[in-house]
C-alpha positions in Angstrom: 0.0 0.0 0.0 1.3 3.4 -0.9 2.0 6.1 1.8 -0.7 8.7 2.3 0.3 12.2 3.0 -1.8 15.1 4.3 -2.1 18.5 2.7 -3.7 21.5 4.3 -6.2 23.1 1.9 -7.6 26.3 3.6 -7.7 24.6 7.0 -9.1 21.3 5.7 -6.8 18.2 5.8 -6.7 16.5 2.4 -5.4 12.9 2.3 -3.6 12.1 -0.9 -1.4 9.4 -2.5 1.2 11.0 -4.6 3.6 8.5 -6.3 5.6 8.0 -9.4 7.5 10.4 -11.7 7.2 11.7 -15.2 6.0 14.5 -17.4 2.5 13.1 -17.4 0.4 13.5 -14.3 -2.7 11.5 -13.6 -5.3 12.8 -11.2 -7.5 9.9 -10.1 -10.9 10.8 -8.6 -12.8 8.1 -6.7 -16.5 7.6 -6.4 -19.3 7.9 -3.8 -18.3 6.6 -0.3 -14.9 5.7 -1.8 -11.3 6.8 -1.3 -7.9 6.6 -3.0 -7.9 2.9 -2.0 -10.3 2.2 -4.8 -7.3 2.7 -7.2 -5.0 0.3 -5.3 -4.9 -2.3 -8.1 -3.9 0.2 -10.9 -1.6 2.7 -9.1 1.5 0.4 -9.0 1.5 -0.1 -12.8 0.5 3.5 -13.6 3.2 4.9 -11.3 5.9 3.2 -13.3 5.3 5.7 -16.2 3.4 8.6 -14.7 3.1 10.7 -11.6 -0.1 9.5 -10.0 -2.1 11.7 -7.6 -5.1 10.0 -5.9 -6.8 12.1 -3.2 -9.5 11.2 -0.7 -12.2 13.8 -1.6 -13.3 16.0 1.3 -15.7 14.0 3.5 -14.2 10.7 2.3 -11.5 8.3 3.5 -8.9 9.9 5.7 -9.7 13.5 4.6 -11.4 15.9 6.9 -15.2 15.7 7.1 -16.4 19.2 7.9 -19.9 20.6 7.7 -19.5 22.2 4.4 -20.4 22.3 0.7 -20.3 18.9 -1.0 -21.4 19.9 -4.4 -19.5 18.9 -7.6 -18.3 22.5 -7.9 -16.9 22.5 -4.4 -15.0 19.3 -5.1 -13.6 20.7 -8.3 -12.3 23.8 -6.5 -10.7 21.6 -3.9 -8.9 19.6 -6.5 -7.6 22.7 -8.2 -6.3 23.9 -4.9 -4.7 20.5 -4.3 -2.9 20.6 -7.7 -1.7 24.1 -7.0 -0.4 23.0 -3.6 1.5 20.1 -5.2 2.9 22.3 -7.9 1.1 20.6 -10.8 0.0 22.8 -13.7 -2.1 20.2 -15.6 -3.0 16.6 -15.6 -5.0 13.8 -17.3 -8.1 13.7 -15.2 -9.5 10.2 -14.5 -12.9 9.9 -12.7 -14.9 6.9 -11.5 -18.6 7.1 -10.8 -19.2 10.3 -8.8 -15.6 11.1 -9.6 -16.5 11.2 -13.3 -19.0 13.9 -12.6 -16.4 15.8 -10.5 -14.0 15.4 -13.4 -16.4 16.9 -15.9 -17.2 19.8 -13.5 -13.4 20.3 -13.0 -13.1 20.5 -16.8 -15.9 23.1 -16.9 -14.4 25.3 -14.1 -10.7 24.8 -14.7 -10.2 23.8 -18.3 -6.6 25.0 -18.4 -5.6 22.2 -15.9 -7.0 19.4 -18.1 -4.9 17.5 -20.6 -7.2 14.6 -21.2 -10.4 13.1 -19.7 -11.0 9.5 -18.7 -14.4 8.5 -17.4 -14.9 5.1 -15.7 -18.6 4.2 -15.1 -19.2 7.9 -14.7 -22.0 9.7 -13.1 -23.6 12.7 -14.7 -24.4 11.2 -18.1 -28.0 10.2 -17.5 -30.7 9.9 -14.8 -30.5 6.2 -14.1 -28.7 5.0 -10.9 -29.0 2.0 -8.6 -32.1 1.9 -6.3 -30.0 1.8 -3.1 -28.7 5.3 -3.8 -32.2 6.5 -4.6 -33.4 5.2 -1.2 -30.5 6.7 0.7 -31.1 10.1 -1.0 -34.7 10.1 0.3 -35.7 12.2 3.3 -35.3 10.3 6.6 -32.3 8.2 5.5 -30.2 9.8 8.1 -32.4 8.2 10.7 -31.9 4.7 9.3 -28.2 4.8 8.4 -26.9 4.7 12.0 -28.5 1.2 12.4 -27.7 -0.4 9.1 -24.0 -0.9 9.9 -23.8 -1.9 13.6 -20.5 -3.1 15.0 -21.5 -6.8 15.5 -22.5 -7.0 11.8 -19.3 -5.4 10.7 -17.2 -7.7 12.9 -19.0 -10.7 11.5 -18.6 -9.5 7.9 -14.9 -8.8 8.3 -14.4 -12.3 9.8 -16.2 -13.9 6.9 -14.2 -11.7 4.4 -10.9 -12.7 6.0 -11.9 -16.4 5.9 -12.9 -16.2 2.3 -9.6 -14.4 1.4 -7.6 -17.1 3.2 -9.4 -19.7 1.2 -8.5 -17.9 -2.0 -12.0 -16.7 -2.7 -11.8 -13.0 -3.5 -14.4 -10.7 -5.0 -13.0 -7.2 -5.9 -16.5 -5.9 -6.6 -17.8 -7.2 -3.3 -14.8 -5.7 -1.5 -15.6 -2.3 -2.8 -19.2 -2.5 -1.8 -18.3 -3.8 1.6 -15.8 -1.0 2.1 -18.4 1.6 1.3 -21.0 -0.1 3.6 -18.7 -0.5 6.5 -17.7 3.2 6.4 -21.2 4.2 7.4 -20.5 3.1 10.9 -18.7 6.5 11.3 -21.1 9.4 12.0 -19.0 12.1 10.2 -18.6 9.8 7.2 -22.4 9.2 7.1 -23.2 12.9 7.2 -20.7 13.8 4.5 -21.9 10.9 2.3 -25.5 12.1 2.6 -24.6 15.7 1.7 -22.6 14.4 -1.3 -25.3 12.0 -2.4 -28.1 14.5 -2.2 -26.2 17.1 -4.2 -26.4 14.8 -7.3 -29.2 12.2 -6.6 -32.8 12.2 -5.5 -35.5 9.5 -5.4 -36.0 9.8 -9.1 -32.3 9.2 -9.9 -29.4 11.4 -10.9 -30.4 15.0 -10.7 -27.4 16.6 -12.3 -26.4 16.2 -15.9 -22.8 16.9 -17.1 -23.3 15.9 -20.7 -22.9 19.5 -21.9 -19.5 19.6 -20.2 -18.2 17.0 -22.7 -18.6 19.4 -25.6 -16.8 22.3 -24.0 -13.3 21.6 -25.5 -13.2 19.9 -28.9 -9.4 19.6 -28.5 -9.6 17.5 -25.3 -9.1 13.8 -25.9 -11.8 11.8 -24.1 -12.0 8.1 -23.1 -14.9 6.3 -21.5 -14.5 2.9 -19.9 -17.5 0.9 -18.7 -18.4 -2.5 -17.3 -21.0 -4.2 -19.4 -22.5 -5.6 -16.2 -22.7 -2.3 -14.3 -25.9 -2.4 -12.2 -25.2 1.0 -10.5 -24.8 3.2 -13.6 -25.9 1.4 -16.7 -23.7 1.1 -19.8 -26.3 2.9 -21.8 -24.9 6.1 -20.2 -21.6 5.4 -22.0 -23.4 5.6 -25.3 -24.9 8.9 -24.2 -21.4 10.2 -23.8 -20.5 8.9 -27.3 -23.6 10.7 -28.7 -22.5 13.9 -27.1 -18.9 13.5 -28.2 -18.7 11.3 -31.3 -14.9 11.4 -31.1 -14.9 10.1 -27.6 -13.2 6.7 -27.4 -15.5 4.1 -25.8 -14.3 0.8 -24.3 -17.0 -1.6 -22.8 -15.5 -4.4 -20.8 -17.5 -7.7 -20.8 -18.2 -9.5 -17.4 -17.2 -6.3 -15.5 -19.5 -4.4 -13.2 -19.2 -0.9 -11.7 -15.7 -1.1 -10.4 -13.6 -1.7 -13.5 -10.4 -0.5 -11.9 -10.5 -3.3 -9.3 -12.4 -5.9 -11.4 -10.2 -5.6 -14.5 -7.2 -3.5 -13.5 -4.8 -4.8 -16.2 -7.3 -3.9 -18.9 -7.9 -0.5 -17.4 -4.2 0.3 -17.1 -3.6 -0.9 -20.7 -6.4 1.3 -22.0 -5.2 4.4 -20.1 -1.6 3.9 -21.3 -2.6 3.4 -24.9 -4.9 6.4 -24.7 -2.1 8.6 -23.4 0.4 7.3 -26.0 -1.9 7.8 -29.0 -3.4 11.2 -28.2 -2.2 14.7 -28.2 -3.1 16.5 -24.9 -5.2 19.6 -25.0 -3.5 22.9 -25.0 -3.1 24.2 -21.4 -1.4 27.2 -19.8 2.0 26.0 -20.8 
C-alpha cells in the first residue's frame, strides 16, 4: 500500500497518495463513499510511467469531514487547490462514478488544468442510478443509516471476508461494496456521504447532468471505460457520452461491473496507457 500524506487546503486536511514520476500526471478521482484505496490495483502499474495523484475527496476516506459544501463545484475547486499545492499545472483527469461527474465539472471550471479526460462508469451522463442510492437520498435516510452498519454485523462481515480471502476466494467488486457499507459506521462519514449524495441524486435518480460539459473543449481527448454488467450506472450512459462527443473513445468491458479499476485492473491500465500514448493532450497554460 502506498503512503498517504496530508495536505492542508484552507484549513481542511486532504489525504492524498502522490507517487511516481514523469512529465505526465494522472489525477485519479474516486466515487461515492470511496477513497484513494479504490485505485489500489492500478496505481502500482501507472506509477511506473506517470506521476499519480489519488486524493481522498473532502468528506471521504482519511480527509477531513467538515460541515460544508459537498457539491460537484466545491469538489472541483478543492482539487484545483490541491494541484496548486502540489505544484502541478495540468493533468490527465480520471474519474470513477461520482468522480467522473467531478472530473467533468473540473473541466468546466478549470479547463486549463486538463490535458485529457478519462471516465470510468461515470455519473452525470443520465438519470439512471441504482435503487439503493435513490433510497438513501430520500428524506429520513439519516435516521436509518446509523443502524444499518452496527458493530456486530461489521465484525462478522470482516471475519467472513478474512476467511474467504484465506481460502483464495476474493471478489474485488464485493470488497468495494463492503468497504463503502462499513464506512457508514462512522457518524461524520455518514453525514458527509448524505450531503454528497443529495447534491447529485434524489428519489428519481441522478439530478445533475454533465453531458454538456463533454462538448466544452473539442481539442480535449476523451475516453470512456464501462463495465458491461454495471448495475449501478448502466452502460447505456456510455453511449450517451458517445452521442454527445462522437470522437470520444469508448471501451466496454464484458463481465465487468461498476468497479472496472479493481475488477479488471490490467485492462484499465492498458487502456489508459494506450490512450495517453496515442493522443495529443489539449492545450493548457504551458
